[in-house]
Backbone bond lengths (Angstrom), bond angles and torsions (degrees), N, CA, C in turn:
res aa  C-N    CA-C-N  psi(-1)  N-CA   C-N-CA  omega(-1)  CA-C   N-CA-C  phi
1 X - - - 1.455 - - 1.522 108.60 -
2 X 1.300 119.06 127.76 1.454 123.83 -178.19 1.513 111.19 -66.68
3 X 1.328 114.77 136.91 1.458 120.28 177.45 1.514 114.02 82.44
4 X 1.321 118.12 -7.40 1.455 120.21 -177.73 1.521 112.73 -99.55
5 X 1.345 118.22 -2.23 1.454 119.70 -175.56 1.524 113.02 -64.65
6 X 1.327 119.37 -22.68 1.454 121.90 179.37 1.518 113.27 -81.99
7 X 1.310 118.36 -7.89 1.450 121.50 -176.57 1.517 110.78 -97.10
8 X 1.322 116.04 146.68 1.452 122.10 176.13 1.520 107.43 -79.58
9 X 1.311 116.34 133.27 1.457 120.80 -178.90 1.521 110.99 -71.40
10 X 1.322 115.92 160.71 1.462 122.32 -175.18 1.526 112.39 -59.71
11 X 1.353 118.31 -33.12 1.456 119.54 -178.78 1.525 111.92 -68.16
12 X 1.320 118.09 -17.13 1.458 121.70 175.40 1.526 111.47 -91.25
13 X 1.306 118.11 -4.02 1.459 121.16 -178.03 1.524 110.91 -61.80
14 X 1.309 117.97 -37.43 1.473 120.18 179.08 1.522 110.55 -64.82
15 X 1.318 117.08 -39.05 1.468 120.14 177.49 1.524 110.47 -65.15
16 X 1.314 116.87 -38.41 1.467 120.97 177.67 1.522 109.79 -65.25
17 X 1.317 117.44 -42.56 1.462 121.15 179.50 1.533 111.08 -62.06
18 X 1.317 116.95 -38.12 1.468 120.37 177.98 1.530 110.01 -65.05
19 X 1.342 117.29 -41.60 1.469 120.30 177.42 1.532 110.69 -64.16
20 X 1.316 117.10 -38.15 1.467 120.47 178.83 1.529 110.28 -65.92
21 X 1.322 117.51 -39.21 1.468 120.55 177.38 1.526 111.01 -62.19
22 X 1.337 116.79 -42.24 1.472 120.74 177.39 1.525 110.22 -63.53
23 X 1.324 115.22 -42.82 1.458 120.28 179.20 1.525 110.68 -62.61
24 X 1.314 117.19 -39.53 1.460 121.74 179.09 1.525 110.84 -60.25
25 X 1.324 116.61 -45.57 1.469 120.14 178.97 1.521 111.30 -62.62
26 X 1.321 116.89 -41.07 1.464 120.54 179.73 1.532 110.59 -64.81
27 X 1.329 116.45 -42.22 1.469 121.09 -179.53 1.523 110.50 -65.54
28 X 1.304 117.87 -42.85 1.465 121.09 177.98 1.520 110.63 -60.50
29 X 1.317 116.50 -40.28 1.461 120.76 177.53 1.529 111.09 -63.33
30 X 1.332 116.66 -44.48 1.466 120.35 178.74 1.526 111.75 -64.06
31 X 1.315 117.07 -38.65 1.464 119.97 178.73 1.521 111.34 -67.14
32 X 1.315 117.93 -36.35 1.465 121.18 176.56 1.524 111.41 -66.33
33 X 1.339 115.95 -26.12 1.463 121.36 177.85 1.530 111.29 -89.41
34 X 1.322 117.45 8.48 1.467 123.72 -178.85 1.534 111.58 58.36
35 X 1.324 115.47 47.68 1.463 122.21 177.71 1.531 108.81 -123.56
36 X 1.341 117.06 67.40 1.471 119.35 -174.81 1.532 113.70 -67.25
37 X 1.337 118.39 -31.73 1.464 119.66 179.94 1.520 110.48 -68.44
38 X 1.316 116.80 -41.77 1.470 119.99 176.49 1.529 110.30 -64.72
39 X 1.324 116.02 -36.79 1.471 119.59 177.55 1.525 110.32 -63.77
40 X 1.328 117.57 -43.25 1.466 120.46 179.22 1.522 110.69 -65.52
41 X 1.321 117.06 -44.25 1.469 120.80 178.29 1.530 110.02 -57.66
42 X 1.324 116.29 -44.58 1.468 121.10 178.56 1.525 110.44 -62.53
43 X 1.320 116.72 -41.38 1.468 120.72 -179.91 1.525 111.59 -63.91
44 X 1.339 116.68 -36.45 1.463 120.48 -177.13 1.524 112.95 -81.42
45 X 1.321 117.66 -20.10 1.467 120.87 -179.34 1.521 110.64 -65.28
46 X 1.306 115.24 139.67 1.452 120.21 175.34 1.509 114.74 74.27
47 X 1.328 117.75 16.99 1.462 119.20 -179.38 1.519 111.71 -82.09
48 X 1.324 116.98 -1.59 1.462 119.51 -178.21 1.524 112.45 -74.05
49 X 1.330 117.56 -19.28 1.465 119.38 178.02 1.519 108.75 -69.30
50 X 1.309 116.06 119.74 1.462 120.05 -178.00 1.523 109.83 -94.81
51 X 1.291 115.63 141.16 1.452 121.02 176.58 1.519 108.36 -143.09
52 X 1.284 115.47 151.27 1.455 119.88 175.69 1.522 110.99 -94.11
53 X 1.322 116.52 -5.58 1.455 121.94 -178.03 1.525 109.80 -71.06
54 X 1.319 116.38 115.15 1.462 121.44 -176.85 1.526 112.47 -65.74
55 X 1.334 117.46 -30.66 1.464 119.65 177.36 1.528 110.40 -62.01
56 X 1.324 116.40 -42.45 1.464 120.77 179.82 1.525 110.84 -65.84
57 X 1.321 116.24 -44.56 1.465 120.09 179.40 1.522 111.02 -61.22
58 X 1.321 116.56 -44.82 1.454 121.66 -178.73 1.527 110.94 -66.01
59 X 1.315 117.06 -44.61 1.464 120.89 -179.89 1.523 110.83 -62.87
60 X 1.320 116.48 -40.25 1.464 118.99 -179.85 1.524 110.81 -69.68
61 X 1.307 118.09 -38.34 1.464 120.54 176.50 1.527 110.57 -59.52
62 X 1.310 118.14 -41.31 1.466 121.63 179.57 1.528 110.36 -60.69
63 X 1.321 116.87 -40.94 1.468 121.45 179.09 1.526 110.56 -64.45
64 X 1.329 116.63 -48.51 1.460 120.88 -179.78 1.530 110.26 -64.16
65 X 1.316 116.82 -42.57 1.460 121.99 179.96 1.530 110.84 -58.42
66 X 1.307 116.45 -44.56 1.475 120.93 179.60 1.526 110.26 -58.18
67 X 1.318 117.06 -44.45 1.463 120.80 -179.63 1.531 111.18 -70.38
68 X 1.331 117.46 -40.67 1.471 121.08 179.57 1.528 111.57 -60.01
69 X 1.308 116.35 -42.83 1.457 120.36 -175.58 1.526 112.41 -70.85
70 X 1.328 117.50 -16.71 1.464 121.05 179.55 1.530 112.42 -85.03
71 X 1.324 117.41 -10.89 1.471 121.24 -177.86 1.524 109.28 -73.73
72 X 1.319 115.38 124.64 1.473 120.99 176.70 1.526 110.84 -107.12
73 X 1.334 116.92 -43.80 1.460 122.58 -178.11 1.531 108.98 -100.11
74 X 1.327 116.01 93.48 1.470 121.00 -175.48 1.527 111.06 -65.28
75 X 1.338 117.75 -44.43 1.461 120.14 179.39 1.525 111.34 -61.03
76 X 1.324 116.25 -44.08 1.462 120.24 177.95 1.516 111.76 -62.97
77 X 1.326 116.13 -39.50 1.464 120.56 178.79 1.514 110.34 -62.51
78 X 1.335 117.15 -47.33 1.465 119.95 -177.64 1.519 112.05 -67.26
79 X 1.327 117.98 -34.34 1.462 119.00 178.71 1.526 110.94 -73.00
80 X 1.326 117.89 -24.35 1.463 121.75 178.26 1.527 112.57 -87.34
81 X 1.308 116.64 -21.17 1.462 121.73 -175.85 1.524 109.48 -88.64
82 X 1.316 116.88 132.38 1.466 120.97 177.69 1.524 109.84 -64.87
83 X 1.326 116.17 146.39 1.463 120.63 -177.76 1.524 112.66 -62.64
84 X 1.322 117.77 -20.48 1.468 120.11 178.49 1.526 111.86 -63.20
85 X 1.321 117.11 -18.82 1.463 121.38 -179.39 1.527 113.03 -91.57
86 X 1.322 118.24 -8.10 1.462 120.68 -173.72 1.530 112.86 -60.59
87 X 1.327 117.39 -46.91 1.463 119.69 -179.06 1.525 111.51 -65.91
88 X 1.322 116.34 -38.28 1.465 120.09 178.75 1.525 109.71 -65.49
89 X 1.333 115.31 -42.88 1.459 119.87 178.46 1.524 110.66 -60.95
90 X 1.330 117.21 -42.44 1.469 120.73 179.22 1.526 110.48 -59.49
91 X 1.323 116.66 -40.05 1.463 121.14 178.36 1.529 110.38 -56.52
92 X 1.321 116.06 -46.32 1.459 119.61 -177.85 1.521 112.66 -75.39
93 X 1.326 117.39 -25.56 1.467 118.91 174.34 1.521 110.02 -64.79
94 X 1.334 117.21 -42.39 1.463 119.88 177.66 1.522 111.17 -66.83
95 X 1.307 116.62 -35.27 1.471 120.05 175.63 1.528 109.19 -61.87
96 X 1.337 116.38 -43.29 1.462 120.47 178.70 1.507 112.71 -64.35
97 X 1.336 116.39 -40.21 1.467 120.00 178.84 1.525 111.12 -65.02
98 X 1.308 116.88 -30.00 1.466 120.02 -178.25 1.524 112.68 -75.70
99 X 1.326 117.93 -11.03 1.467 119.62 -178.64 1.513 112.19 -72.87
100 X 1.346 117.44 -29.95 1.451 120.62 -177.29 1.519 113.24 80.12
101 X 1.310 117.98 -1.93 1.459 122.45 177.89 1.527 108.71 -75.71
102 X 1.329 116.38 120.88 1.460 120.60 -172.12 1.535 114.32 -55.84
103 X 1.346 120.06 -51.67 1.471 118.85 -179.89 1.538 112.35 -61.38
104 X 1.326 116.14 -38.44 1.467 119.92 178.81 1.517 110.04 -65.45
105 X 1.317 117.46 -45.95 1.467 121.34 179.99 1.525 111.33 -62.32
106 X 1.320 117.06 -42.40 1.466 119.97 179.38 1.526 111.22 -61.93
107 X 1.329 116.44 -44.25 1.470 120.25 178.91 1.531 110.43 -65.19
108 X 1.317 116.96 -43.59 1.469 120.46 -179.90 1.526 111.14 -63.76
109 X 1.319 117.89 -38.92 1.466 120.45 178.30 1.527 111.62 -67.06
110 X 1.331 117.55 -38.97 1.474 120.48 176.95 1.530 110.27 -60.55
111 X 1.323 115.74 -46.84 1.464 120.19 -178.74 1.523 110.13 -69.34
112 X 1.340 117.29 -40.41 1.464 121.85 -179.35 1.527 110.91 -57.53
113 X 1.317 116.75 -44.77 1.463 120.60 -179.11 1.526 111.08 -60.10
114 X 1.316 116.89 -48.06 1.467 121.31 -178.03 1.523 111.20 -70.36
115 X 1.316 116.96 -37.51 1.462 120.68 179.30 1.522 110.58 -65.84
116 X 1.324 117.43 -40.31 1.464 121.20 178.50 1.524 110.59 -65.23
117 X 1.333 117.59 -39.68 1.465 120.34 175.85 1.523 111.03 -59.93
118 X 1.315 116.49 -40.64 1.464 121.39 -175.79 1.530 112.40 -80.83
119 X 1.316 117.86 -45.08 1.467 121.90 -172.41 1.521 113.56 -96.04
120 X 1.323 117.97 -17.57 1.450 121.16 -179.53 1.517 113.08 86.79
121 X 1.324 114.26 175.39 1.468 120.54 -177.26 1.520 112.62 -71.94
122 X 1.319 116.90 -19.05 1.457 119.85 177.63 1.510 111.93 -59.04
123 X 1.322 116.25 -33.97 1.460 121.59 178.55 1.535 110.29 -61.84
124 X 1.319 115.85 -40.50 1.467 120.68 178.40 1.525 110.09 -69.61
125 X 1.312 116.41 -46.39 1.469 119.86 -178.14 1.523 111.95 -62.78
126 X 1.333 116.58 -43.45 1.470 118.63 179.27 1.517 110.45 -60.58
127 X 1.332 117.16 -41.18 1.462 120.24 179.71 1.522 111.12 -66.82
128 X 1.308 117.49 -46.90 1.455 120.44 -177.82 1.529 111.66 -64.52
129 X 1.320 116.13 -42.07 1.455 118.86 179.57 1.523 111.54 -70.49
130 X 1.324 117.42 -35.67 1.460 120.32 176.72 1.529 109.72 -65.28
131 X 1.324 117.15 -38.47 1.455 122.00 179.18 1.527 110.44 -63.28
132 X 1.320 115.84 -36.31 1.463 120.23 -179.96 1.520 111.67 -81.60
133 X 1.337 117.12 -3.85 1.452 120.56 179.98 1.514 112.52 78.26
134 X 1.311 117.42 19.14 1.454 121.78 -179.77 1.518 109.19 -93.60
135 X 1.309 117.27 129.75 1.456 120.94 177.66 1.523 109.21 -74.70
136 X 1.321 115.97 136.19 1.458 120.17 177.85 1.517 110.57 -89.41
137 X 1.311 117.44 142.78 1.453 119.60 175.09 1.520 110.64 -64.51
138 X 1.332 116.77 155.35 1.454 122.21 -178.15 1.519 111.95 -60.53
139 X 1.312 118.24 -28.23 1.460 120.32 -174.76 1.522 112.82 -82.60
140 X 1.308 118.68 1.33 1.458 120.22 177.94 1.521 107.70 -85.35
141 X 1.289 116.88 97.29 1.460 122.79 -178.45 1.515 109.04 -120.31
142 X 1.321 115.35 172.55 1.464 120.99 -179.16 1.520 112.39 -57.89
143 X 1.329 117.84 -38.79 1.460 120.32 -173.82 1.524 113.28 -80.96
144 X 1.306 117.78 -37.38 1.457 120.82 -179.41 1.506 109.37 -132.99
145 X 1.307 116.11 115.97 1.454 119.05 -173.74 1.517 112.35 -66.45
146 X 1.310 116.63 -52.51 1.451 121.99 -177.54 1.518 108.19 -144.56
147 X 1.325 117.32 159.71 1.463 118.63 171.73 1.529 109.61 -61.96
148 X 1.321 116.05 157.56 1.468 120.85 -176.04 1.525 112.75 -52.73
149 X 1.327 118.19 -44.62 1.468 119.26 -176.22 1.527 111.84 -65.15
150 X 1.341 117.76 -27.90 1.456 119.05 178.93 1.521 111.60 -84.40
151 X 1.326 117.56 -27.11 1.465 119.86 178.88 1.518 111.04 -59.68
152 X 1.322 116.31 -43.82 1.463 118.81 -179.04 1.508 111.60 -61.76
153 X 1.332 117.99 -44.98 1.454 119.14 -177.00 1.530 112.04 -75.24
154 X 1.323 117.87 -37.40 1.453 120.08 -177.98 1.515 112.90 -70.34
155 X 1.328 117.04 -44.80 1.456 120.28 -174.95 1.527 112.73 -84.80
156 X 1.318 118.54 -3.52 1.460 119.86 177.58 1.533 111.50 -93.82
157 X 1.345 116.61 1.27 1.467 120.17 179.47 1.487 112.04 -67.30
């Protein structure tokens, strides 16, 4: 099936669920040790595997949500977190905002503000365009969103 080669097939969903269960135990252990940044990093690792299985998506969101809600020092978290995790984190912040749960939304907005200051608007654009299934051009990087000629046309919409 065209376009589906990047997705994990349903028969691998059980293997993904087992990995999520292991990850959950590791994150709970880190949170008990008062290591919320390590817990968040662990939660965000391996999120590149795509699946259409809603159970896997839901289970992984619960793991990430647990780690996100434990973060108290947002600036410290972002300075400890490698920049490779910024786009993944933004994805889950939007997922959290979509829940409508007040404490979750408040935490996601606090992190979103600081993450945008650190990573720039490119982080938001990459997430939004990825969500819409739009491929980003190679020149869309953290430092420069678009070439000058495209900035005028894109941001004047």
